[in-house]
C-alpha positions as CSV (number, residue, x, y, z in Angstrom):
1,M,9.5,23.6,-12.3
2,S,10.4,26.2,-15.1
3,F,10.7,29.0,-13.1
4,M,12.8,26.7,-10.6
5,R,15.4,25.7,-13.4
6,A,15.5,29.3,-14.6
7,W,15.8,31.3,-11.0
8,S,18.7,28.2,-10.4
9,D,20.4,29.0,-14.0
10,Q,20.6,32.8,-13.1
11,F,21.6,31.8,-9.4
12,A,25.1,30.2,-11.2
13,G,25.2,32.0,-13.9
14,R,24.4,29.6,-16.6
15,H,22.5,29.9,-19.6
16,F,18.2,29.2,-19.6
17,V,16.0,29.4,-22.2
18,T,13.2,31.8,-22.0
19,P,9.8,30.8,-21.8
20,L,7.7,31.1,-24.6
21,I,4.4,32.6,-22.9
22,V,1.6,32.9,-25.5
23,P,-1.3,36.0,-24.5
24,D,-3.9,33.3,-26.2
25,R,-2.8,29.9,-26.0
26,H,-6.0,28.5,-27.9
27,Q,-5.0,30.6,-31.0
28,Y,-1.7,29.7,-30.8
29,L,-2.4,25.4,-30.6
30,A,-4.9,26.4,-33.3
31,Q,-1.7,27.6,-35.4
32,H,0.3,25.0,-34.3
33,L,-1.3,21.8,-33.4
34,P,-2.6,19.9,-36.4
35,R,-5.7,18.0,-36.2
36,N,-5.7,13.8,-35.7
37,N,-8.1,11.3,-35.6
38,N,-9.6,11.6,-32.1
39,Q,-13.1,11.6,-32.8
40,D,-14.0,10.7,-29.0
41,E,-11.5,10.7,-26.6
42,A,-12.1,13.8,-24.6
43,A,-10.3,15.2,-21.4
44,V,-13.4,16.1,-20.0
45,R,-17.1,15.3,-19.0
46,K,-20.1,17.4,-18.1
47,I,-21.9,16.2,-15.1
48,G,-25.4,17.0,-13.8
49,I,-26.4,18.1,-10.6
50,V,-26.3,14.6,-8.8
51,E,-22.6,14.0,-9.8
52,A,-21.7,17.8,-8.8
53,I,-23.5,17.8,-5.5
54,K,-21.7,14.1,-4.9
55,L,-18.3,15.8,-5.7
56,I,-19.1,18.6,-3.3
57,Y,-20.0,16.4,-0.9
58,Y,-16.9,14.6,-1.4
59,M,-14.4,17.6,-1.4
60,Q,-16.0,18.8,1.8
61,C,-17.0,16.0,3.9
62,K,-14.1,12.8,2.9
63,R,-11.4,15.1,2.3
64,K,-9.5,12.8,4.7
65,A,-10.6,9.5,3.4
66,Q,-7.6,9.1,1.7
67,R,-3.5,9.1,2.9
68,W,-0.3,9.3,0.2
69,V,1.8,6.2,0.5
70,Q,5.2,5.8,-1.1
71,F,6.6,2.7,-2.8
72,Y,10.5,2.8,-4.0
73,F,11.8,1.2,-7.1
74,S,16.1,0.8,-6.9
75,E,17.9,0.9,-10.4
76,D,18.7,-2.8,-10.2
77,E,15.1,-3.8,-9.3
78,L,13.9,-1.4,-12.3
79,K,16.5,-3.2,-14.7
80,T,15.4,-6.5,-13.3
81,M,11.7,-5.3,-13.8
82,H,12.3,-4.8,-17.8
83,E,14.3,-7.2,-18.7
84,N,11.7,-9.8,-17.2
85,Y,8.7,-7.8,-19.4
86,R,11.5,-7.1,-22.7
87,Q,12.1,-11.1,-22.7
88,R,8.5,-11.4,-22.9
89,S,7.4,-9.2,-24.8
90,D,8.2,-9.4,-29.4
91,R,8.1,-5.7,-29.4
92,F,9.9,-2.9,-27.6
93,L,8.9,-1.9,-24.4
94,S,10.3,0.9,-22.3
95,V,10.9,1.4,-18.8
96,N,8.1,3.6,-18.1
97,D,5.4,0.8,-19.9
98,A,6.8,-2.3,-17.6
99,L,6.4,-0.2,-14.6
100,S,3.0,1.5,-15.4
101,A,1.8,-1.7,-16.6
102,H,3.3,-3.4,-13.5
103,I,1.7,-1.3,-11.0
104,L,-1.7,-1.3,-12.4
105,S,-1.7,-5.4,-13.2
106,V,-0.5,-5.4,-9.1
107,F,-3.1,-2.9,-7.6
108,T,-5.8,-5.0,-9.9
109,D,-4.8,-8.1,-9.1
110,T,-4.7,-6.9,-5.3
111,L,-7.0,-4.7,-4.2
112,E,-10.4,-5.9,-3.6
113,H,-13.2,-3.5,-3.4
114,K,-16.3,-4.4,-1.5
115,G,-14.4,-7.9,-1.6
116,Q,-14.4,-8.4,-5.0
117,L,-11.8,-8.1,-7.7
118,Y,-12.7,-5.3,-10.7
119,P,-10.8,-3.9,-14.0
120,R,-9.4,-1.4,-13.4
121,E,-8.2,1.9,-15.5
122,M,-5.5,3.8,-15.5
123,D,-4.9,7.4,-17.1
124,M,-1.7,8.3,-18.1
125,A,-0.8,12.0,-18.4
126,I,1.4,12.9,-21.5
127,N,3.2,16.1,-22.2
128,F,2.5,16.6,-25.6
129,R,4.5,19.5,-26.7
130,S,7.5,17.5,-28.7
131,R,5.4,14.8,-29.5
132,A,3.3,17.2,-31.5
133,G,6.2,19.4,-32.6
134,L,5.2,22.3,-30.2
135,D,7.9,24.9,-28.9
136,K,9.4,22.6,-25.6
137,S,10.0,25.9,-23.7
138,L,5.6,26.8,-24.6
139,M,4.6,27.8,-21.3
140,G,1.0,26.3,-19.8
141,N,-0.5,22.4,-19.1
142,M,0.1,21.1,-22.5
143,V,0.0,17.4,-21.0
144,S,-2.8,14.8,-22.3
145,T,-4.2,11.4,-20.8
146,V,-4.2,7.9,-22.5
147,K,-6.5,5.2,-21.1
148,I,-5.5,2.1,-20.0
149,S,-7.4,-0.8,-18.6
150,H,-6.7,-4.3,-17.0
151,I,-8.8,-7.1,-15.6
152,P,-7.8,-9.2,-12.8
153,G,-6.1,-12.2,-14.0
154,D,-4.6,-10.6,-17.5
155,S,-0.9,-10.5,-18.9
156,A,0.8,-7.6,-17.6
157,V,3.2,-7.9,-20.4
158,K,-0.1,-7.3,-22.8
159,L,-1.0,-4.5,-20.7
160,A,2.6,-3.2,-21.6
161,Q,2.5,-3.8,-25.2
162,G,-1.3,-1.9,-25.2
163,I,0.6,1.1,-23.6
164,R,3.5,1.0,-25.8
165,H,1.0,1.4,-28.7
166,K,-1.0,4.0,-27.6
167,V,2.2,6.0,-26.8
168,E,3.6,5.5,-30.6
169,H,0.3,6.4,-31.6
170,F,-0.9,8.8,-29.4
171,E,-0.3,12.4,-31.3
172,N,-2.7,10.8,-34.3
173,E,-5.2,9.1,-32.3
174,H,-5.4,9.8,-28.7
175,L,-4.3,13.4,-28.3
176,D,-7.6,15.1,-27.0
177,Y,-7.4,18.7,-27.5
178,Y,-9.5,19.0,-30.7
179,A,-11.6,16.3,-29.3
180,S,-12.2,18.2,-26.0
181,L,-12.9,21.6,-27.7
182,E,-15.7,19.5,-29.7
183,Y,-17.2,17.9,-27.0
184,I,-17.4,21.1,-24.8
185,E,-19.3,23.3,-27.8
186,K,-21.5,20.4,-28.4
187,H,-22.1,20.2,-24.5
188,G,-23.0,24.2,-24.0
189,G,-19.6,25.8,-24.8
190,R,-17.5,28.4,-22.5
191,D,-21.1,29.7,-20.9
192,K,-20.8,26.2,-19.5
193,I,-17.9,25.6,-18.4
194,A,-18.1,25.5,-14.7
195,Q,-20.0,22.0,-15.2
196,F,-17.5,20.4,-16.7
197,I,-14.7,18.3,-15.0
198,P,-11.6,16.5,-15.6
199,D,-12.7,12.7,-17.3
200,W,-10.3,11.1,-15.1
201,L,-12.0,12.5,-11.6
202,N,-14.7,10.3,-9.9
203,P,-13.4,9.8,-6.6
204,Y,-16.0,7.1,-6.2
205,G,-14.6,4.7,-8.8
206,N,-11.0,3.1,-8.8
207,S,-9.3,4.7,-11.8
208,L,-5.3,5.5,-11.4
209,L,-4.4,8.9,-12.4
210,L,-0.6,8.5,-13.1
211,T,1.5,11.4,-13.7
212,S,5.2,10.9,-14.0
213,W,7.8,13.8,-13.4
214,A,10.9,11.8,-14.1
215,N,13.7,13.6,-15.8
216,F,12.0,17.3,-14.9
217,G,15.4,17.7,-13.4
218,V,14.3,18.2,-10.0
219,Y,17.2,17.3,-8.5
220,D,19.3,19.7,-10.5
221,I,18.0,22.7,-8.9
222,D,21.2,24.2,-7.6
223,F,21.6,27.6,-5.4
224,G,25.2,27.5,-4.8
225,V,24.9,25.5,-1.5
226,E,23.3,22.0,-1.7
227,R,21.2,20.1,-4.6
228,P,17.7,18.6,-3.5
229,F,17.9,15.4,-1.6
230,Y,14.3,14.4,-1.5
231,F,11.5,15.0,-3.6
232,A,8.0,14.1,-2.9
233,T,4.0,15.3,-2.8
234,M,2.8,17.6,-0.6
235,G,-0.4,18.5,1.3
236,P,-3.5,16.1,1.7
237,A,-4.8,13.7,-0.3
238,L,-7.9,15.5,-2.4
239,F,-8.7,12.2,-3.8
240,P,-8.0,8.7,-3.9
241,W,-5.8,6.9,-6.7
242,I,-3.8,10.0,-7.7
243,S,-0.2,8.9,-8.1
244,N,2.7,10.3,-9.5
245,I,6.4,8.5,-10.3
246,V,9.4,10.8,-9.8
247,E,13.3,9.7,-9.2
248,G,14.0,9.0,-5.6
249,P,16.5,10.1,-2.7
250,N,19.3,11.6,-4.0
251,N,18.1,11.2,-7.2
252,T,18.7,7.5,-7.4
253,G,15.9,4.7,-8.3
254,L,12.2,6.0,-8.3
255,S,9.5,6.7,-6.3
256,Y,5.5,5.9,-6.9
257,V,3.5,8.2,-4.9
258,V,-0.1,7.0,-4.6
259,S,-3.5,8.5,-2.7
260,V,-4.9,4.9,-1.1
261,P,-8.3,5.4,0.7
262,K,-8.2,4.6,3.8
263,S,-10.3,1.5,3.8
264,V,-7.0,-0.1,2.0
265,S,-5.8,-1.1,5.5
266,D,-2.0,-0.6,6.3
267,D,-1.9,-4.2,7.0
268,T,-3.1,-5.0,3.5
269,I,-0.7,-2.4,2.3
270,K,2.7,-3.6,4.4
271,N,1.6,-7.2,4.0
272,T,-0.3,-7.9,0.8
273,L,0.7,-5.2,-1.4
274,L,4.3,-4.3,-0.7
275,G,5.4,-7.4,-1.8
276,K,4.4,-7.8,-4.7
277,I,5.2,-3.9,-5.9
278,N,8.3,-5.1,-5.2
279,Q,8.9,-8.6,-6.3
280,F,12.0,-7.6,-8.2
281,R,13.6,-6.4,-5.5
282,K,16.6,-9.2,-4.3
283,P,16.5,-9.9,-0.6
284,D,19.5,-8.6,0.4
285,E,19.0,-5.3,-1.2
286,V,20.3,-2.0,0.3
287,I,17.4,0.3,0.2
288,P,18.2,4.2,1.2
289,E,16.8,4.7,5.0
290,L,14.7,7.4,4.5
291,V,12.4,5.6,2.3
292,R,11.9,2.6,4.2
293,S,11.0,5.3,6.7
294,M,8.2,6.6,5.1
295,T,6.9,4.1,2.9
296,I,3.4,4.5,4.9
297,G,3.1,8.3,4.2
């Protein structure tokens, strides 16, 4: 995205910030990233032979076992949702707090696994450049996650409040850079790095990974003809429950795209899940045709 913005700005004759590329990212972060109180929330885990075989089997034999599903939230819908959560909360909640809690609570309270409802977790990706005081133009994957969980029937508002608490205390309690380094060193070090995978990666589970691409300027790319009209995830869904949020068509509303196992039928999505996901939408609201025709990806 940084490359595309720089390319667009250069084409249009606009000033752009030169990306900061460091030769040794570990050394740079050791000098600029203060240690925090995160002791055991590592971003990776070491896998054994059995889990490695199961993961390889899934990638080779079940990579078509899920597909992308898209949900759309209009501007008015998001305002109504945010206001509903805000009125029931005794602390500040952002739109993203409300939306993330809404998505996780609906999925947990609606989608059964083997005929039963189970607690469900969500790993929320957070860009930690600005939160940790790093240069905003620093290149690389400066992303960490916070883990939240929801039990069927629990309060979605309390879930949103829990998200807000973790976001506000992220850099001190949840930023996992040093915790991950220490975990790797304790379990074999860099010589065993091929045996480590992201902690959220478990295709046999039901935990959601949520990444927000909103406010990254994807609709500001301009090469002198037309700006982007629509942005979406491309390529096959390799694992289930990977999801992202990005601005909708014409930079209006928000689209939520998630890789859903094919065991969750289209009928369940259309007749059960869709109504609960869009419960804050007005009945007479006009939704962009492109979104209506691409709800099931």
